[in-house]
N, CA, C and O atoms as a GROMACS GRO file, in nm:
protein
  436
    1MET      N    1   3.147  -1.309  -0.838
    1MET     CA    2   3.013  -1.298  -0.890
    1MET      C    3   3.015  -1.335  -1.039
    1MET      O    4   3.095  -1.282  -1.116
    2THR      N    5   2.926  -1.426  -1.079
    2THR     CA    6   2.920  -1.465  -1.219
    2THR      C    7   2.828  -1.372  -1.295
    2THR      O    8   2.730  -1.320  -1.243
    3GLU      N    9   2.865  -1.352  -1.420
    3GLU     CA   10   2.788  -1.262  -1.506
    3GLU      C   11   2.669  -1.338  -1.564
    3GLU      O   12   2.683  -1.452  -1.610
    4THR      N   13   2.552  -1.276  -1.564
    4THR     CA   14   2.433  -1.335  -1.621
    4THR      C   15   2.416  -1.282  -1.763
    4THR      O   16   2.418  -1.161  -1.785
    5LYS      N   17   2.399  -1.373  -1.858
    5LYS     CA   18   2.382  -1.334  -1.998
    5LYS      C   19   2.234  -1.310  -2.026
    5LYS      O   20   2.147  -1.360  -1.956
    6CYS      N   21   2.208  -1.233  -2.130
    6CYS     CA   22   2.072  -1.209  -2.174
    6CYS      C   23   2.003  -1.343  -2.198
    6CYS      O   24   2.057  -1.428  -2.269
    7GLY      N   25   1.887  -1.362  -2.141
    7GLY     CA   26   1.811  -1.486  -2.156
    7GLY      C   27   1.834  -1.585  -2.043
    7GLY      O   28   1.753  -1.676  -2.026
    8ASP      N   29   1.942  -1.569  -1.966
    8ASP     CA   30   1.968  -1.658  -1.853
    8ASP      C   31   1.892  -1.608  -1.730
    8ASP      O   32   1.874  -1.487  -1.711
    9TRP      N   33   1.848  -1.701  -1.647
    9TRP     CA   34   1.785  -1.664  -1.521
    9TRP      C   35   1.894  -1.633  -1.419
    9TRP      O   36   1.997  -1.700  -1.415
   10SER      N   37   1.870  -1.532  -1.337
   10SER     CA   38   1.962  -1.499  -1.228
   10SER      C   39   1.954  -1.608  -1.122
   10SER      O   40   1.864  -1.691  -1.122
   11ALA      N   41   2.050  -1.604  -1.032
   11ALA     CA   42   2.044  -1.691  -0.916
   11ALA      C   43   1.927  -1.648  -0.828
   11ALA      O   44   1.881  -1.534  -0.837
   12LEU      N   45   1.882  -1.737  -0.745
   12LEU     CA   46   1.778  -1.705  -0.648
   12LEU      C   47   1.833  -1.602  -0.551
   12LEU      O   48   1.942  -1.619  -0.497
   13ASN      N   49   1.758  -1.493  -0.528
   13ASN     CA   50   1.810  -1.387  -0.441
   13ASN      C   51   1.698  -1.313  -0.372
   13ASN      O   52   1.580  -1.325  -0.408
   14LEU      N   53   1.736  -1.236  -0.272
   14LEU     CA   54   1.642  -1.144  -0.212
   14LEU      C   55   1.614  -1.036  -0.314
   14LEU      O   56   1.696  -1.011  -0.403
   15PHE      N   57   1.502  -0.973  -0.303
   15PHE     CA   58   1.461  -0.876  -0.404
   15PHE      C   59   1.505  -0.736  -0.367
   15PHE      O   60   1.528  -0.705  -0.250
   16THR      N   61   1.515  -0.653  -0.468
   16THR     CA   62   1.545  -0.512  -0.448
   16THR      C   63   1.414  -0.441  -0.412
   16THR      O   64   1.306  -0.499  -0.430
   17PRO      N   65   1.420  -0.318  -0.363
   17PRO     CA   66   1.296  -0.243  -0.337
   17PRO      C   67   1.210  -0.229  -0.463
   17PRO      O   68   1.087  -0.234  -0.454
   18GLU      N   69   1.272  -0.211  -0.579
   18GLU     CA   70   1.197  -0.199  -0.704
   18GLU      C   71   1.126  -0.330  -0.738
   18GLU      O   72   1.011  -0.329  -0.781
   19GLU      N   73   1.196  -0.443  -0.720
   19GLU     CA   74   1.135  -0.573  -0.747
   19GLU      C   75   1.019  -0.600  -0.651
   19GLU      O   76   0.916  -0.653  -0.692
   20LYS      N   77   1.035  -0.563  -0.524
   20LYS     CA   78   0.925  -0.580  -0.427
   20LYS      C   79   0.804  -0.497  -0.470
   20LYS      O   80   0.691  -0.544  -0.463
   21LYS      N   81   0.828  -0.374  -0.515
   21LYS     CA   82   0.720  -0.287  -0.560
   21LYS      C   83   0.644  -0.352  -0.676
   21LYS      O   84   0.521  -0.348  -0.680
   22ILE      N   85   0.717  -0.411  -0.770
   22ILE     CA   86   0.656  -0.479  -0.884
   22ILE      C   87   0.568  -0.593  -0.835
   22ILE      O   88   0.454  -0.607  -0.880
   23CYS      N   89   0.619  -0.674  -0.744
   23CYS     CA   90   0.544  -0.788  -0.692
   23CYS      C   91   0.415  -0.742  -0.622
   23CYS      O   92   0.310  -0.803  -0.639
   24LEU      N   93   0.423  -0.635  -0.546
   24LEU     CA   94   0.306  -0.583  -0.476
   24LEU      C   95   0.204  -0.522  -0.573
   24LEU      O   96   0.083  -0.533  -0.550
   25GLN      N   97   0.251  -0.459  -0.680
   25GLN     CA   98   0.161  -0.398  -0.778
   25GLN      C   99   0.072  -0.499  -0.847
   25GLN      O  100  -0.042  -0.468  -0.881
   26VAL      N  101   0.122  -0.620  -0.869
   26VAL     CA  102   0.044  -0.719  -0.943
   26VAL      C  103  -0.038  -0.811  -0.853
   26VAL      O  104  -0.100  -0.906  -0.901
   27ARG      N  105  -0.040  -0.785  -0.724
   27ARG     CA  106  -0.117  -0.870  -0.632
   27ARG      C  107  -0.262  -0.889  -0.676
   27ARG      O  108  -0.308  -1.003  -0.679
   28PRO      N  109  -0.336  -0.782  -0.712
   28PRO     CA  110  -0.476  -0.804  -0.754
   28PRO      C  111  -0.488  -0.897  -0.875
   28PRO      O  112  -0.581  -0.977  -0.882
   29GLU      N  113  -0.398  -0.886  -0.968
   29GLU     CA  114  -0.402  -0.972  -1.088
   29GLU      C  115  -0.375  -1.119  -1.050
   29GLU      O  116  -0.439  -1.210  -1.102
   30ILE      N  117  -0.279  -1.140  -0.960
   30ILE     CA  118  -0.249  -1.277  -0.914
   30ILE      C  119  -0.368  -1.334  -0.840
   30ILE      O  120  -0.406  -1.449  -0.864
   31GLU      N  121  -0.428  -1.256  -0.750
   31GLU     CA  122  -0.545  -1.304  -0.676
   31GLU      C  123  -0.660  -1.339  -0.770
   31GLU      O  124  -0.730  -1.438  -0.749
   32LYS      N  125  -0.679  -1.259  -0.872
   32LYS     CA  126  -0.784  -1.286  -0.970
   32LYS      C  127  -0.755  -1.417  -1.045
   32LYS      O  128  -0.846  -1.497  -1.068
   33MET      N  129  -0.629  -1.438  -1.082
   33MET     CA  130  -0.591  -1.558  -1.156
   33MET      C  131  -0.612  -1.685  -1.074
   33MET      O  132  -0.651  -1.788  -1.130
   34VAL      N  133  -0.587  -1.680  -0.943
   34VAL     CA  134  -0.604  -1.801  -0.861
   34VAL      C  135  -0.741  -1.808  -0.794
   34VAL      O  136  -0.775  -1.909  -0.734
   35GLY      N  137  -0.818  -1.701  -0.805
   35GLY     CA  138  -0.955  -1.702  -0.754
   35GLY      C  139  -0.970  -1.690  -0.604
   35GLY      O  140  -1.062  -1.747  -0.546
   36THR      N  141  -0.880  -1.618  -0.540
   36THR     CA  142  -0.890  -1.599  -0.396
   36THR      C  143  -0.824  -1.468  -0.356
   36THR      O  144  -0.742  -1.413  -0.429
   37HIS      N  145  -0.862  -1.419  -0.238
   37HIS     CA  146  -0.797  -1.301  -0.180
   37HIS      C  147  -0.707  -1.352  -0.068
   37HIS      O  148  -0.752  -1.422   0.023
   38PHE      N  149  -0.578  -1.318  -0.076
   38PHE     CA  150  -0.482  -1.364   0.024
   38PHE      C  151  -0.486  -1.273   0.147
   38PHE      O  152  -0.484  -1.151   0.135
   39LYS      N  153  -0.493  -1.336   0.265
   39LYS     CA  154  -0.492  -1.258   0.389
   39LYS      C  155  -0.354  -1.196   0.412
   39LYS      O  156  -0.343  -1.086   0.465
   40ILE      N  157  -0.250  -1.268   0.372
   40ILE     CA  158  -0.114  -1.214   0.378
   40ILE      C  159  -0.054  -1.227   0.238
   40ILE      O  160  -0.099  -1.309   0.158
   41TYR      N  161   0.046  -1.147   0.210
   41TYR     CA  162   0.112  -1.148   0.079
   41TYR      C  163   0.252  -1.092   0.101
   41TYR      O  164   0.274  -0.972   0.096
   42ILE      N  165   0.346  -1.184   0.126
   42ILE     CA  166   0.481  -1.144   0.162
   42ILE      C  167   0.580  -1.200   0.061
   42ILE      O  168   0.607  -1.320   0.061
   43PRO      N  169   0.636  -1.115  -0.027
   43PRO     CA  170   0.739  -1.163  -0.119
   43PRO      C  171   0.857  -1.218  -0.040
   43PRO      O  172   0.902  -1.158   0.058
   44VAL      N  173   0.908  -1.335  -0.084
   44VAL     CA  174   1.016  -1.402  -0.012
   44VAL      C  175   1.147  -1.394  -0.090
   44VAL      O  176   1.247  -1.342  -0.040
   45VAL      N  177   1.148  -1.445  -0.213
   45VAL     CA  178   1.267  -1.444  -0.298
   45VAL      C  179   1.225  -1.424  -0.443
   45VAL      O  180   1.107  -1.435  -0.477
   46CYS      N  181   1.323  -1.393  -0.528
   46CYS     CA  182   1.292  -1.378  -0.670
   46CYS      C  183   1.411  -1.416  -0.755
   46CYS      O  184   1.523  -1.434  -0.708
   47ARG      N  185   1.381  -1.428  -0.884
   47ARG     CA  186   1.480  -1.447  -0.988
   47ARG      C  187   1.442  -1.352  -1.100
   47ARG      O  188   1.326  -1.311  -1.109
   48SER      N  189   1.537  -1.318  -1.185
   48SER     CA  190   1.504  -1.230  -1.297
   48SER      C  191   1.572  -1.280  -1.423
   48SER      O  192   1.670  -1.354  -1.419
   49GLN      N  193   1.517  -1.237  -1.536
   49GLN     CA  194   1.568  -1.277  -1.666
   49GLN      C  195   1.552  -1.160  -1.762
   49GLN      O  196   1.441  -1.110  -1.782
   50LEU      N  197   1.662  -1.117  -1.820
   50LEU     CA  198   1.658  -1.010  -1.918
   50LEU      C  199   1.625  -1.070  -2.054
   50LEU      O  200   1.698  -1.156  -2.105
   51VAL      N  201   1.515  -1.024  -2.111
   51VAL     CA  202   1.473  -1.066  -2.245
   51VAL      C  203   1.442  -0.938  -2.320
   51VAL      O  204   1.512  -0.838  -2.300
   52ALA      N  205   1.342  -0.935  -2.405
   52ALA     CA  206   1.299  -0.810  -2.468
   52ALA      C  207   1.207  -0.739  -2.369
   52ALA      O  208   1.090  -0.713  -2.398
   53GLY      N  209   1.261  -0.711  -2.255
   53GLY     CA  210   1.192  -0.662  -2.137
   53GLY      C  211   1.255  -0.736  -2.020
   53GLY      O  212   1.372  -0.775  -2.028
   54MET      N  213   1.181  -0.755  -1.913
   54MET     CA  214   1.235  -0.826  -1.797
   54MET      C  215   1.130  -0.922  -1.744
   54MET      O  216   1.015  -0.883  -1.722
   55ASN      N  217   1.170  -1.047  -1.722
   55ASN     CA  218   1.087  -1.144  -1.653
   55ASN      C  219   1.130  -1.147  -1.507
   55ASN      O  220   1.250  -1.147  -1.476
   56TYR      N  221   1.033  -1.150  -1.418
   56TYR     CA  222   1.059  -1.167  -1.275
   56TYR      C  223   0.981  -1.288  -1.229
   56TYR      O  224   0.866  -1.306  -1.268
   57MET      N  225   1.043  -1.371  -1.148
   57MET     CA  226   0.976  -1.484  -1.088
   57MET      C  227   0.984  -1.468  -0.937
   57MET      O  228   1.092  -1.458  -0.880
   58PHE      N  229   0.868  -1.466  -0.873
   58PHE     CA  230   0.861  -1.443  -0.729
   58PHE      C  231   0.801  -1.562  -0.657
   58PHE      O  232   0.712  -1.629  -0.708
   59LYS      N  233   0.853  -1.587  -0.537
   59LYS     CA  234   0.789  -1.676  -0.442
   59LYS      C  235   0.728  -1.584  -0.337
   59LYS      O  236   0.798  -1.502  -0.276
   60VAL      N  237   0.596  -1.597  -0.316
   60VAL     CA  238   0.524  -1.510  -0.224
   60VAL      C  239   0.452  -1.595  -0.121
   60VAL      O  240   0.372  -1.682  -0.157
   61LEU      N  241   0.480  -1.571   0.006
   61LEU     CA  242   0.411  -1.640   0.115
   61LEU      C  243   0.271  -1.584   0.128
   61LEU      O  244   0.253  -1.463   0.144
   62VAL      N  245   0.168  -1.672   0.120
   62VAL     CA  246   0.030  -1.626   0.125
   62VAL      C  247  -0.050  -1.690   0.237
   62VAL      O  248  -0.165  -1.651   0.260
   63ASP      N  249   0.007  -1.786   0.308
   63ASP     CA  250  -0.062  -1.851   0.420
   63ASP      C  251   0.042  -1.907   0.514
   63ASP      O  252   0.136  -1.974   0.470
   64VAL      N  253   0.029  -1.880   0.642
   64VAL     CA  254   0.128  -1.926   0.738
   64VAL      C  255   0.080  -2.047   0.818
   64VAL      O  256   0.151  -2.091   0.909
   65ASP      N  257  -0.037  -2.102   0.787
   65ASP     CA  258  -0.084  -2.223   0.855
   65ASP      C  259   0.007  -2.340   0.816
   65ASP      O  260   0.050  -2.350   0.702
   66GLY      N  261   0.034  -2.427   0.911
   66GLY     CA  262   0.121  -2.542   0.884
   66GLY      C  263   0.260  -2.496   0.847
   66GLY      O  264   0.321  -2.416   0.918
   67ASP      N  265   0.312  -2.547   0.737
   67ASP     CA  266   0.447  -2.513   0.692
   67ASP      C  267   0.451  -2.391   0.601
   67ASP      O  268   0.558  -2.352   0.557
   68GLY      N  269   0.337  -2.332   0.573
   68GLY     CA  270   0.330  -2.214   0.487
   68GLY      C  271   0.295  -2.252   0.344
   68GLY      O  272   0.341  -2.354   0.292
   69VAL      N  273   0.215  -2.170   0.283
   69VAL     CA  274   0.173  -2.190   0.144
   69VAL      C  275   0.218  -2.068   0.065
   69VAL      O  276   0.205  -1.954   0.110
   70CYS      N  277   0.269  -2.094  -0.054
   70CYS     CA  278   0.319  -1.987  -0.140
   70CYS      C  279   0.252  -1.989  -0.276
   70CYS      O  280   0.196  -2.091  -0.319
   71VAL      N  281   0.258  -1.876  -0.341
   71VAL     CA  282   0.225  -1.866  -0.482
   71VAL      C  283   0.355  -1.831  -0.553
   71VAL      O  284   0.432  -1.748  -0.505
   72HIS      N  285   0.378  -1.895  -0.667
   72HIS     CA  286   0.491  -1.860  -0.753
   72HIS      C  287   0.432  -1.785  -0.871
   72HIS      O  288   0.338  -1.832  -0.935
   73ALA      N  289   0.488  -1.668  -0.901
   73ALA     CA  290   0.434  -1.585  -1.008
   73ALA      C  291   0.544  -1.543  -1.104
   73ALA      O  292   0.653  -1.504  -1.062
   74LEU      N  293   0.513  -1.552  -1.233
   74LEU     CA  294   0.601  -1.504  -1.338
   74LEU      C  295   0.543  -1.375  -1.392
   74LEU      O  296   0.430  -1.373  -1.442
   75ILE      N  297   0.620  -1.268  -1.382
   75ILE     CA  298   0.573  -1.134  -1.418
   75ILE      C  299   0.665  -1.080  -1.528
   75ILE      O  300   0.787  -1.088  -1.518
   76PHE      N  301   0.604  -1.025  -1.630
   76PHE     CA  302   0.680  -0.964  -1.739
   76PHE      C  303   0.666  -0.814  -1.731
   76PHE      O  304   0.556  -0.762  -1.714
   77GLN      N  305   0.778  -0.742  -1.744
   77GLN     CA  306   0.777  -0.597  -1.753
   77GLN      C  307   0.833  -0.557  -1.888
   77GLN      O  308   0.948  -0.586  -1.921
   78ALA      N  309   0.749  -0.489  -1.968
   78ALA     CA  310   0.791  -0.443  -2.100
   78ALA      C  311   0.901  -0.338  -2.086
   78ALA      O  312   0.914  -0.273  -1.982
   79LEU      N  313   0.977  -0.322  -2.190
   79LEU     CA  314   1.079  -0.218  -2.193
   79LEU      C  315   1.015  -0.080  -2.179
   79LEU      O  316   0.901  -0.062  -2.221
   80PRO      N  317   1.085   0.016  -2.120
   80PRO     CA  318   1.030   0.152  -2.107
   80PRO      C  319   0.985   0.211  -2.240
   80PRO      O  320   0.885   0.282  -2.245
   81CYS      N  321   1.056   0.182  -2.348
   81CYS     CA  322   1.016   0.236  -2.479
   81CYS      C  323   0.886   0.175  -2.530
   81CYS      O  324   0.827   0.224  -2.626
   82HIS      N  325   0.841   0.065  -2.465
   82HIS     CA  326   0.714   0.002  -2.499
   82HIS      C  327   0.611   0.022  -2.387
   82HIS      O  328   0.513  -0.052  -2.379
   83GLY      N  329   0.635   0.120  -2.303
   83GLY     CA  330   0.539   0.154  -2.197
   83GLY      C  331   0.572   0.100  -2.060
   83GLY      O  332   0.519   0.151  -1.961
   84GLY      N  333   0.658   0.000  -2.050
   84GLY     CA  334   0.698  -0.053  -1.919
   84GLY      C  335   0.588  -0.125  -1.843
   84GLY      O  336   0.602  -0.147  -1.723
   85GLU      N  337   0.479  -0.161  -1.909
   85GLU     CA  338   0.366  -0.225  -1.840
   85GLU      C  339   0.407  -0.359  -1.779
   85GLU      O  340   0.496  -0.427  -1.828
   86LEU      N  341   0.337  -0.393  -1.671
   86LEU     CA  342   0.356  -0.520  -1.602
   86LEU      C  343   0.241  -0.613  -1.638
   86LEU      O  344   0.126  -0.570  -1.650
   87SER      N  345   0.272  -0.742  -1.654
   87SER     CA  346   0.167  -0.841  -1.672
   87SER      C  347   0.211  -0.972  -1.606
   87SER      O  348   0.327  -1.012  -1.613
   88VAL      N  349   0.114  -1.037  -1.542
   88VAL     CA  350   0.139  -1.167  -1.482
   88VAL      C  351   0.116  -1.270  -1.591
   88VAL      O  352   0.005  -1.281  -1.644
   89THR      N  353   0.219  -1.346  -1.625
   89THR     CA  354   0.206  -1.441  -1.735
   89THR      C  355   0.178  -1.583  -1.688
   89THR      O  356   0.117  -1.661  -1.761
   90GLN      N  357   0.221  -1.618  -1.568
   90GLN     CA  358   0.196  -1.752  -1.514
   90GLN      C  359   0.191  -1.746  -1.362
   90GLN      O  360   0.257  -1.664  -1.299
   91VAL      N  361   0.112  -1.836  -1.304
   91VAL     CA  362   0.112  -1.855  -1.159
   91VAL      C  363   0.106  -2.003  -1.129
   91VAL      O  364   0.051  -2.083  -1.204
   92GLN      N  365   0.165  -2.038  -1.016
   92GLN     CA  366   0.152  -2.172  -0.960
   92GLN      C  367   0.103  -2.155  -0.817
   92GLN      O  368   0.164  -2.084  -0.737
   93TYR      N  369  -0.009  -2.220  -0.786
   93TYR     CA  370  -0.069  -2.208  -0.654
   93TYR      C  371  -0.161  -2.326  -0.631
   93TYR      O  372  -0.234  -2.365  -0.722
   94PRO      N  373  -0.158  -2.385  -0.514
   94PRO     CA  374  -0.072  -2.358  -0.398
   94PRO      C  375   0.059  -2.436  -0.409
   94PRO      O  376   0.065  -2.543  -0.468
   95ASN      N  377   0.162  -2.380  -0.351
   95ASN     CA  378   0.292  -2.445  -0.343
   95ASN      C  379   0.336  -2.448  -0.198
   95ASN      O  380   0.314  -2.351  -0.125
   96PRO      N  381   0.397  -2.559  -0.152
   96PRO     CA  382   0.454  -2.559  -0.017
   96PRO      C  383   0.571  -2.462  -0.011
   96PRO      O  384   0.636  -2.435  -0.113
   97PHE      N  385   0.598  -2.410   0.107
   97PHE     CA  386   0.704  -2.310   0.123
   97PHE      C  387   0.838  -2.360   0.072
   97PHE      O  388   0.916  -2.283   0.015
   98ASP      N  389   0.867  -2.489   0.092
   98ASP     CA  390   0.998  -2.541   0.052
   98ASP      C  391   1.004  -2.583  -0.095
   98ASP      O  392   1.107  -2.635  -0.139
   99ASP      N  393   0.898  -2.562  -0.171
   99ASP     CA  394   0.898  -2.593  -0.314
   99ASP      C  395   0.991  -2.496  -0.385
   99ASP      O  396   0.979  -2.375  -0.367
  100PRO      N  397   1.086  -2.546  -0.467
  100PRO     CA  398   1.182  -2.457  -0.532
  100PRO      C  399   1.116  -2.365  -0.634
  100PRO      O  400   1.016  -2.400  -0.696
  101LEU      N  401   1.174  -2.249  -0.651
  101LEU     CA  402   1.129  -2.151  -0.750
  101LEU      C  403   1.195  -2.190  -0.882
  101LEU      O  404   1.311  -2.157  -0.907
  102ASN      N  405   1.119  -2.259  -0.966
  102ASN     CA  406   1.171  -2.319  -1.088
  102ASN      C  407   1.154  -2.227  -1.208
  102ASN      O  408   1.042  -2.184  -1.235
  103PRO      N  409   1.260  -2.194  -1.279
  103PRO     CA  410   1.247  -2.106  -1.395
  103PRO      C  411   1.163  -2.165  -1.508
  103PRO      O  412   1.121  -2.092  -1.598
  104LEU      N  413   1.137  -2.293  -1.506
  104LEU     CA  414   1.057  -2.355  -1.612
  104LEU      C  415   0.916  -2.380  -1.562
  104LEU      O  416   0.866  -2.492  -1.566
  105MET      N  417   0.852  -2.273  -1.516
  105MET     CA  418   0.717  -2.284  -1.461
  105MET      C  419   0.620  -2.332  -1.569
  105MET      O  420   0.634  -2.301  -1.687
  106ASN      N  421   0.523  -2.408  -1.524
  106ASN     CA  422   0.410  -2.443  -1.610
  106ASN      C  423   0.295  -2.353  -1.572
  106ASN      O  424   0.313  -2.261  -1.492
  107THR      N  425   0.180  -2.376  -1.627
  107THR     CA  426   0.064  -2.296  -1.592
  107THR      C  427   0.016  -2.335  -1.453
  107THR      O  428   0.072  -2.425  -1.389
  108GLN      N  429  -0.087  -2.267  -1.408
  108GLN     CA  430  -0.142  -2.285  -1.273
  108GLN      C  431  -0.165  -2.432  -1.243
  108GLN      O  432  -0.214  -2.506  -1.327
  109LYS      N  433  -0.128  -2.474  -1.121
  109LYS     CA  434  -0.148  -2.613  -1.077
  109LYS      C  435  -0.294  -2.643  -1.057
  109LYS      O  436  -0.330  -2.755  -1.020
   0.00000   0.00000   0.00000
């Protein structure tokens, strides 16, 4: 296992229960940002980055028609000493299911 340095993105991985909880907590904010209510919302994979807090990047399946449609979301969690609040900083939607989860996300497509 390789060590991840502060500021580096982790490898693509399945999420922990805590990471899944974070992804589910910000669903309303993501839906508001993309202007739709998702009938399904299933976190698939994530990456994380330790900064002055924690960045999480999630791929979330939101439509199973055809090959599947996903939203990619970048979520920041402040350090506990700063309240630990969550905020969605970027989203990409719609993305095909096989679209890679890129750490260099741009703003909404």
